[in-house]
C-alpha positions as CSV (number, residue, x, y, z in Angstrom):
1,M,-0.2,-0.3,0.0
2,H,1.5,3.3,-1.4
3,D,1.4,6.2,1.3
4,T,-1.0,9.0,0.2
5,K,1.4,11.5,-0.4
6,D,3.3,9.2,-2.6
7,R,0.1,8.6,-4.8
8,I,-0.3,10.0,-8.3
9,K,-3.3,12.7,-8.3
10,V,-5.8,12.3,-10.8
11,S,-8.4,14.5,-12.0
12,I,-11.2,13.3,-14.3
13,V,-12.8,15.6,-16.7
14,D,-16.0,14.4,-18.3
15,D,-19.6,15.5,-18.4
16,S,-20.9,12.0,-17.8
17,K,-21.6,11.0,-14.3
18,A,-21.9,7.3,-15.3
19,Y,-18.6,7.4,-17.1
20,R,-16.8,9.4,-14.2
21,D,-18.1,6.7,-11.7
22,S,-16.9,4.1,-13.8
23,L,-13.6,5.3,-14.4
24,R,-13.3,6.1,-10.6
25,E,-14.3,2.5,-9.9
26,I,-11.7,1.2,-12.0
27,L,-8.6,3.7,-11.1
28,E,-9.4,3.3,-7.2
29,E,-8.1,-0.6,-7.6
30,D,-5.0,0.8,-8.3
31,D,-3.1,2.2,-5.0
32,R,-0.8,4.0,-6.7
33,I,-3.7,6.3,-7.6
34,Q,-5.5,9.0,-5.5
35,I,-8.7,10.3,-7.3
36,Y,-8.1,13.9,-6.7
37,T,-10.7,15.7,-8.1
38,E,-13.6,15.1,-10.9
39,Y,-15.2,17.8,-12.8
40,D,-18.0,17.7,-15.3
41,S,-17.0,20.8,-17.6
42,G,-13.8,22.2,-18.8
43,T,-14.4,25.7,-17.6
44,A,-15.2,24.3,-13.8
45,F,-11.6,22.4,-14.1
46,I,-9.3,25.2,-15.5
47,S,-11.1,27.8,-13.0
48,A,-9.8,25.5,-10.2
49,L,-6.3,25.3,-11.2
50,D,-3.9,27.2,-9.4
51,S,-0.2,26.8,-7.2
52,K,-2.2,24.8,-4.5
53,F,-4.4,22.9,-7.0
54,Q,-2.6,20.8,-9.4
55,P,-3.5,17.2,-10.5
56,D,-0.4,14.8,-11.8
57,V,-2.8,13.5,-14.8
58,C,-5.8,14.9,-16.2
59,L,-8.3,12.2,-17.9
60,L,-10.3,14.8,-20.3
61,D,-13.0,14.0,-22.3
62,V,-12.9,15.0,-25.9
63,V,-16.3,16.3,-25.9
64,L,-17.3,18.6,-22.8
65,K,-20.8,20.4,-22.4
66,D,-19.1,24.0,-22.7
67,M,-16.2,23.1,-24.7
68,S,-14.1,20.3,-26.7
69,G,-11.3,18.7,-24.8
70,I,-8.8,20.0,-27.2
71,E,-9.5,23.5,-26.6
72,C,-9.7,22.4,-23.0
73,A,-6.3,20.8,-22.9
74,K,-4.8,24.1,-25.1
75,R,-6.2,26.6,-21.8
76,I,-4.3,24.0,-19.5
77,K,-1.2,24.0,-21.3
78,E,-1.0,27.8,-21.4
79,K,-0.9,28.0,-17.7
80,N,2.3,26.1,-18.1
81,L,1.6,23.8,-15.4
82,D,3.3,20.2,-15.6
83,I,0.0,18.4,-15.6
84,H,0.3,15.1,-18.1
85,I,-3.1,15.2,-20.2
86,V,-4.9,12.2,-21.6
87,I,-7.7,13.1,-23.8
88,M,-10.4,10.5,-24.0
89,T,-12.5,9.6,-27.0
90,A,-15.1,6.8,-27.9
91,Y,-14.7,7.7,-31.9
92,P,-11.1,8.5,-32.5
93,D,-10.3,10.6,-35.9
94,A,-7.1,11.4,-37.3
95,E,-7.7,15.1,-37.0
96,S,-8.1,14.9,-33.1
97,F,-5.4,13.0,-32.5
98,S,-3.1,15.4,-34.8
99,E,-4.4,18.4,-32.8
100,A,-3.7,16.5,-29.4
101,R,-0.6,15.8,-30.2
102,K,0.5,19.0,-31.6
103,I,-0.2,20.4,-27.7
104,G,1.6,17.6,-26.1
105,A,-1.2,15.5,-24.9
106,D,-2.0,11.6,-25.2
107,Y,-4.8,10.6,-27.4
108,V,-6.7,7.5,-26.3
109,E,-9.3,5.6,-27.7
110,K,-12.4,4.5,-24.4
111,G,-12.4,0.7,-24.8
112,P,-10.5,-2.7,-23.9
113,R,-7.4,-0.8,-24.2
114,F,-7.8,2.1,-22.1
115,E,-7.0,0.5,-19.1
116,A,-3.7,-0.8,-20.3
117,F,-2.8,2.4,-21.5
118,I,-3.5,4.2,-18.2
119,D,-1.8,1.9,-16.2
120,Q,1.2,2.6,-18.6
121,I,0.5,5.9,-17.8
122,I,0.7,6.0,-13.8
123,T,3.7,3.6,-14.1
124,T,6.0,6.3,-16.1
125,C,4.7,9.0,-13.9
126,F,4.9,6.8,-10.7
127,T,8.8,5.3,-11.3
128,S,9.9,9.1,-12.7
129,R,7.9,11.2,-10.2
130,N,10.5,14.2,-10.3
131,E,11.1,13.8,-14.1
132,K,9.0,15.1,-16.9
133,F,6.9,12.7,-18.4
134,I,8.9,10.3,-21.1
135,S,7.6,8.5,-24.5
136,L,6.1,5.2,-23.2
137,K,8.2,2.5,-25.3
138,S,8.0,-0.9,-25.2
139,N,11.3,-3.1,-26.4
140,G,12.8,0.2,-27.8
141,K,10.0,0.5,-30.4
142,L,7.2,3.2,-30.2
143,K,3.9,1.6,-29.3
144,I,1.6,2.7,-32.2
145,S,-2.0,2.6,-31.6
146,H,-4.9,2.3,-34.5
147,I,-5.1,6.2,-34.9
148,D,-1.1,6.5,-35.1
149,L,-1.4,3.5,-38.0
150,I,-4.0,5.8,-39.7
151,N,-1.8,9.0,-39.6
152,E,1.5,6.7,-40.7
153,L,-0.2,4.9,-43.6
154,D,-1.8,8.4,-44.7
155,A,1.5,9.7,-45.3
156,L,3.2,6.7,-46.9
157,E,0.2,6.3,-49.1
158,Q,1.8,9.3,-51.0
159,R,4.5,7.1,-51.8
160,A,2.6,3.9,-52.8
161,S,3.5,4.1,-56.8
162,E,5.7,0.7,-56.6
163,L,3.0,-1.2,-54.7
164,S,0.7,-3.8,-56.3
165,E,-2.8,-3.6,-56.5
166,N,-3.4,-6.1,-53.7
167,Q,-0.4,-5.0,-51.6
168,L,-2.7,-1.4,-51.7
169,K,-5.8,-2.6,-51.1
170,V,-4.4,-4.5,-48.0
171,L,-2.9,-1.3,-46.8
172,K,-6.1,0.4,-46.8
173,L,-8.6,-2.3,-45.6
174,K,-5.8,-2.5,-42.8
175,K,-5.9,1.4,-42.4
176,G,-9.7,1.1,-42.0
177,G,-9.4,-1.1,-38.6
178,K,-9.9,-4.7,-40.3
179,S,-8.0,-7.6,-38.6
180,V,-5.8,-9.9,-40.9
181,N,-8.6,-12.6,-40.6
182,E,-11.3,-10.0,-42.1
183,I,-9.4,-8.6,-45.0
184,A,-8.7,-12.3,-45.7
185,R,-12.5,-12.9,-46.1
186,I,-13.1,-9.7,-47.8
187,M,-10.6,-10.5,-50.4
188,G,-10.8,-14.0,-50.6
189,I,-7.5,-15.2,-49.8
190,E,-5.6,-17.0,-47.1
191,P,-4.4,-15.2,-43.8
192,A,-0.9,-16.0,-44.6
193,T,-1.3,-14.4,-47.8
194,V,-2.4,-11.2,-46.4
195,H,0.5,-11.3,-44.2
196,T,2.8,-11.5,-47.1
197,H,1.2,-8.7,-48.8
198,L,1.9,-6.5,-45.8
199,K,5.5,-7.9,-45.5
200,R,6.2,-7.1,-49.0
201,A,4.2,-3.8,-48.8
202,L,5.9,-2.3,-46.0
203,K,9.2,-3.3,-47.2
204,K,8.5,-1.4,-50.5
205,L,7.8,1.7,-48.5
206,K,11.1,1.3,-45.8
207,V,9.0,0.8,-42.8
208,P,8.8,-2.9,-42.1
209,D,9.2,-2.5,-38.3
210,L,5.4,-1.2,-38.7
211,L,4.7,-5.1,-38.9
212,D,5.2,-6.1,-35.5
213,Y,2.2,-3.7,-34.4
214,I,-0.4,-4.1,-37.2
215,I,-0.3,-7.7,-37.5
216,D,-3.7,-9.4,-35.3
């Protein structure tokens, strides 16, 4: 059991009380975390920020009743506070992801992977208490989420003239969130063939390391 003063202070900003309650219940199972405050609007949270009130982590919904989560994150950053911002969304899109990254916030989809992502954030914060947050890495490689993959492939498609028709189709289906098995059914080929198309396509695009993250 960690002492209260050593716990990571987490604030939740979401206009859904039901979701705040659900999230609090999950987070309270981790004794490294102290639920610091909860707010149902960006304005209320920003107004409360001062030298005496500063959480370590802010879990911020992308859509609030008074402003967007992106706008709220920008206003928090303007105060130059060392708060790690995680923007949460049920419907990720590349534009919001890009905006979040520009202002130094994480952008994560609510769902099965959310708890694991937050655990990584807390672990990083807890073990680097007096340091700035570092990028989350695994085995020296940046963990690439589905929304990262969308951005990567959008750029790569512009250099895709060397790809075969099937290789390009497989990449587009994968960018759309399809699994290897789903792509195989759509194209009427074996999963192993999908894997081969992906491997050859990524090799041509000079990003073979992406293969580790998009095969499922």
